[in-house]
C-alpha positions in Angstrom: 49.4 101.5 122.8 52.1 104.0 121.9 53.5 101.3 119.3 50.3 101.0 117.6 49.8 104.8 117.3 53.4 105.1 115.7 52.4 102.0 113.4 49.3 104.0 112.5 51.1 107.3 111.7 53.8 105.4 109.6 51.1 103.9 107.4 49.2 107.1 107.0 52.4 108.8 106.0 53.4 106.2 103.6 49.8 106.3 102.0 49.8 110.0 101.7 53.4 109.7 99.9 52.1 107.1 97.6 49.0 109.0 96.8 51.0 112.4 96.2 53.4 110.4 93.8 50.3 108.8 92.0 48.8 112.0 91.5 51.7 113.4 90.0 52.0 110.8 87.2 48.3 111.1 86.7 48.7 115.0 86.5 51.6 114.5 84.0 49.6 112.1 81.9 46.4 114.3 82.2 48.3 117.4 81.2 49.5 115.7 78.2 46.0 114.8 77.2 44.8 118.2 77.7 47.6 119.4 75.4 46.6 116.7 72.8 42.8 117.7 73.1 43.3 121.3 72.5 42.6 121.9 68.7 44.5 125.1 68.8 47.9 123.6 69.9 47.7 120.1 68.5 45.8 118.1 65.8 46.3 114.5 65.3 45.1 114.7 61.6 48.0 117.1 60.7 51.5 115.7 60.1 54.2 117.6 62.3 55.8 119.6 59.6 57.5 122.5 60.4 57.9 123.3 56.6 55.4 122.4 54.0 58.1 121.4 51.7 59.9 118.9 54.0 58.2 115.9 55.1 58.4 114.2 58.3 61.1 111.8 58.7 60.3 108.6 60.4 62.7 106.3 61.3 61.7 102.4 61.4 63.6 99.6 63.1 62.4 96.0 62.5 63.1 92.9 64.7 61.8 89.5 63.2 60.9 87.2 66.0 59.3 84.2 64.3 58.6 82.9 60.8 56.5 80.0 60.2 53.2 78.3 58.7 54.6 78.7 55.1 51.7 78.0 52.8 52.7 77.2 49.3 49.2 76.6 48.0 47.9 80.1 49.4 51.3 81.7 48.6 51.6 83.0 52.3 53.9 82.7 55.2 53.2 83.9 58.9 55.5 86.3 60.3 55.8 87.7 63.7 57.9 90.8 64.2 58.2 94.1 66.4 58.4 97.5 64.7 59.8 100.8 66.2 58.9 103.9 64.7 60.9 107.4 65.5 59.9 110.8 64.7 59.9 114.2 66.1 56.6 116.1 67.0 57.5 119.7 67.6 54.1 120.5 68.9 55.2 118.5 72.0 58.7 120.3 72.7 59.3 122.0 76.2 55.8 121.9 77.5 56.2 122.2 81.0 52.6 120.9 82.0 53.6 117.5 80.3 57.3 117.0 80.8 60.1 118.4 83.1 62.2 121.0 81.5 65.2 119.6 82.5 64.2 115.9 81.9 65.8 114.5 78.8 64.9 110.9 79.2 61.9 109.2 77.7 58.5 108.8 79.5 56.5 106.0 78.9 52.7 106.1 78.4 49.8 103.7 78.3 48.8 102.5 74.9 45.3 104.4 74.9 47.4 107.5 74.4 47.9 106.4 70.7 44.2 107.4 70.3 45.3 111.0 70.7 48.7 111.1 68.9 49.6 111.8 65.3 50.9 108.6 63.8 52.4 107.8 60.2 49.8 105.3 59.5 52.2 102.6 58.8 51.0 99.3 57.6 52.1 96.1 55.6 51.4 96.3 51.8 51.7 93.0 51.0 49.5 91.5 54.1 47.2 88.8 53.2 44.5 90.6 55.5 44.1 94.2 56.4 44.5 93.4 59.9 47.9 94.7 60.0 47.3 98.1 60.0 49.3 99.9 62.2 47.3 103.4 62.0 46.8 104.3 65.8 44.3 102.1 67.0 44.3 101.0 70.8 46.6 97.9 71.0 47.9 96.0 74.0 51.1 95.4 72.2 52.0 99.2 71.8 54.6 100.8 73.7 54.7 104.7 73.7 57.6 106.8 74.8 57.9 110.6 74.5 60.9 112.8 75.5 60.7 116.6 76.3 62.2 117.6 73.0 59.3 116.1 71.1 61.0 113.0 70.1 58.7 109.9 69.9 59.1 106.1 69.9 56.1 103.8 69.3 56.9 100.0 69.3 54.4 97.6 68.1 54.5 93.9 67.7 52.8 92.7 64.4 51.8 89.0 63.6 50.3 88.6 60.1 50.4 86.4 57.1 52.2 88.0 54.3 51.7 87.2 50.5 54.8 85.8 48.6 55.1 84.9 45.0 56.7 81.4 45.5 58.5 80.1 42.4 58.4 76.2 42.5 60.1 75.8 39.1 63.4 74.3 41.0 61.4 72.6 43.8 62.9 71.0 45.9 66.2 72.6 45.2 64.6 76.0 45.3 65.6 79.2 47.3 62.7 81.6 47.7 62.9 85.3 48.1 60.1 87.1 49.7 59.4 90.6 50.7 57.9 92.6 53.6 56.9 95.7 52.2 55.9 99.0 54.4 54.2 102.2 53.6 51.9 104.7 55.0 48.2 104.2 54.3 47.3 107.9 54.9 50.3 110.2 53.8 52.2 110.7 50.7 55.9 111.2 50.2 55.5 114.8 50.7 54.0 114.3 54.1 56.1 111.4 55.5 59.5 110.0 54.4 60.6 106.6 56.0 64.2 105.4 56.2 65.8 102.4 58.2 67.0 103.5 61.6 70.1 102.0 63.0 70.5 101.5 66.9 74.0 100.0 66.8 77.0 100.1 64.5 76.2 96.7 63.1 72.5 97.2 63.1 71.2 97.7 59.6 67.7 98.7 60.7 66.4 95.2 60.4 67.6 92.2 62.4 66.5 88.6 62.7 66.3 88.1 66.4 68.1 85.0 67.8 65.5 82.3 68.3 67.8 79.2 67.8 71.1 77.8 68.9 73.4 79.3 66.5 71.3 82.5 66.1 72.0 82.7 62.4 68.5 81.6 61.0 64.8 80.8 62.0 64.2 77.0 61.3 60.6 76.4 60.0 58.9 73.0 58.9 59.9 73.5 55.1 63.1 75.5 55.3 66.4 75.1 57.1 67.4 78.8 57.2 66.1 82.1 56.5 68.3 85.0 56.2 67.9 88.8 55.1 69.0 89.3 51.6 68.5 93.0 51.3 66.8 96.1 52.5 66.0 99.3 50.7 63.6 101.9 50.4 62.0 103.6 47.2 59.2 105.7 46.2 56.2 103.8 44.8 54.5 105.5 42.1 50.5 105.3 42.4 48.7 104.5 39.4 46.1 107.3 40.5 47.5 110.6 40.5 45.0 111.9 43.0 46.6 109.6 45.7 50.1 110.6 45.4 53.3 108.6 45.6 54.2 106.7 48.7 57.5 106.2 50.6 58.0 102.6 51.0 60.4 100.3 53.0 61.3 96.7 51.7 62.8 93.9 53.5 63.9 90.7 51.3 64.1 87.5 52.9 65.9 84.6 51.6 64.5 81.0 52.6 66.5 78.0 51.8 64.8 74.7 51.7 65.5 71.3 53.3 67.0 69.4 50.4 68.4 66.4 52.4 64.9 65.3 53.4 63.9 65.1 49.9 66.9 63.1 48.7 66.2 60.7 51.2 62.6 60.5 50.8 62.2 61.1 47.1 65.5 60.8 44.9 66.8 57.7 46.7 63.8 55.7 46.3 63.3 57.0 42.7 66.9 55.9 41.6 66.5 52.5 43.5 63.2 52.0 41.3 65.0 52.8 38.1 67.9 50.5 39.2 65.5 47.7 39.9 64.0 48.2 36.3 67.6 47.4 35.1 67.5 44.1 36.9 64.9 42.8 34.6 67.6 43.0 31.7 69.2 40.1 33.6 66.3 37.9 33.8 66.1 35.3 31.1 64.2 36.6 28.3 62.3 33.3 27.9 60.8 33.7 31.5 58.0 35.8 30.4 55.7 35.5 33.3 58.6 36.2 36.1 59.9 39.2 33.9 56.2 40.7 33.4 55.4 40.4 37.0 58.5 42.1 38.1 58.1 45.0 35.7 54.3 45.4 36.8 55.5 45.4 40.5 58.1 48.2 39.7 55.7 50.3 37.7 53.1 50.2 40.6 56.0 51.2 43.1 56.9 54.0 41.0 53.2 55.4 40.6 52.8 55.0 44.5 56.1 57.1 45.1 54.7 59.8 42.6 51.3 60.0 44.4 52.7 60.1 48.0 55.1 62.8 46.9 52.7 65.1 45.0 50.2 64.7 48.0 52.0 67.5 49.9 53.2 69.7 46.7 50.8 72.4 45.6 49.6 72.4 41.8 51.4 74.8 39.7 50.8 75.7 35.9 54.3 75.2 35.0 57.0 72.5 35.3 59.0 71.7 38.2 62.3 70.1 38.8 60.5 67.3 40.6 58.3 66.7 37.5 61.5 66.6 35.3 62.7 63.7 37.6 59.8 61.9 37.7 59.2 62.2 33.9 63.1 60.8 33.3 62.1 57.8 35.7 59.0 57.2 33.8 60.6 57.2 30.4 63.3 55.0 31.3 60.8 52.6 32.9 58.8 52.6 29.8 62.0 52.1 27.9 62.6 48.9 29.8 59.0 47.7 29.0 59.5 48.5 25.3 62.9 46.7 25.4 61.2 43.6 27.0 58.5 43.7 24.2 61.1 43.9 21.5 63.3 41.1 22.8 60.2 38.8 23.1 59.0 39.4 19.5 62.6 38.8 18.2 63.0 35.8 20.4 59.7 34.3 19.0 60.8 35.0 15.4 64.2 33.2 16.0 62.3 30.4 17.3 59.9 30.0 14.4 62.9 30.1 11.9 64.7 27.7 13.9 61.6 25.3 14.0 61.4 25.6 10.2 64.8 24.7 9.8 65.7 27.9 8.1 69.2 29.4 8.3 69.3 32.0 10.9 73.0 32.3 12.6 72.2 35.8 14.1 70.0 35.9 17.3 68.9 39.5 17.2 67.1 39.3 20.5 70.4 38.5 22.1 72.1 41.6 20.6 69.4 44.0 21.5 69.6 42.8 25.1 73.4 42.9 25.2 73.2 46.5 23.8 70.4 47.5 26.2 72.4 46.3 29.2 75.0 48.8 28.3 72.9 51.9 26.9 70.2 51.8 29.7 72.4 52.6 33.0 74.8 54.8 31.2 71.9 56.9 29.5 70.1 57.1 32.9 73.0 58.1 34.9 74.0 60.8 32.1 70.4 62.2 32.4 70.5 62.5 36.0 73.9 64.0 36.1 72.8 66.8 33.7 69.7 67.1 35.9 71.4 67.5 39.2 74.1 70.0 37.7 71.6 72.1 36.4 69.1 72.4 39.1 71.5 72.3 42.2 73.7 74.8 40.7 70.7 77.2 40.9 71.0 80.1 42.9 
């Protein structure tokens, strides 16, 4: 009986302590909301500028988590990254109702508080859709931390498709450069000024987070490595004066494509097909059916390779390096057929003169065939050497 009474008192005291602590947290959150709801002390529509001539400096730190789903036809790529924003709101300084005066640590709040706070209205300018706005809407992926001196940190996870003007002129030896452009939707450079905030000595304000074994890149289905090419900030001049100029942050990414797979699946079979067309020069010129059947088979094989390769490559209104390689192969294949036609006609002419008993010491068909056996492979290797030097040396 006595033991049960002790247990009952213990649970009652524990419950009261938990309720007091809970009420204190709720009271602090409620006190902050009261401050934010007081129009005399706080307005989420006004930037926290202490001086009308000095804009609010907002630090931005970006961590790229994943890149994938690169769509060459739509000229977009999917990206997921977390973005941290740092600024100071002097209106929240030393508010004893919301913070402890001696507490210099950050206090975390629920995402719903974003509806009452001023935010810089950050968004991705070159996003494919407008769902990437970071303008203060309630989001489960938002973390809010506020300190007694008015420092605010807001962290958001963004996943969106971003436009990129892919240049396939050197495909598949190309290296693409894509940008992430961030600016404020609601405020001009007179109200908000962005800068990349570094958290460590080696941090540049943008980090490609380690997601693979070596931690130096993000592999995708098309590209073997994604690295950060450059980061910079500048002022975008608005074409309409009433909207004012904007402060922008730009992250430039470098995409390196898997060339090895294209060498094995495209260029190696292509060179083998051209080499097979060279074999026809060694077939007896009088064996017309055999040589014709072999030439037709090689032509169909080349057409099949071209169709299968272009099936996964988007159409573009300009010439790509892959088009040049196929054009060279087609020209040499057509050259072998033209040589075959010339040799047949010269052989028939030589046979007619011989049947008539006319003197014809030179067999021009044999001479043409001998010259073609030397010129054909040398010319093809020279063309492909120039091709590879020109396109592979592209940076």
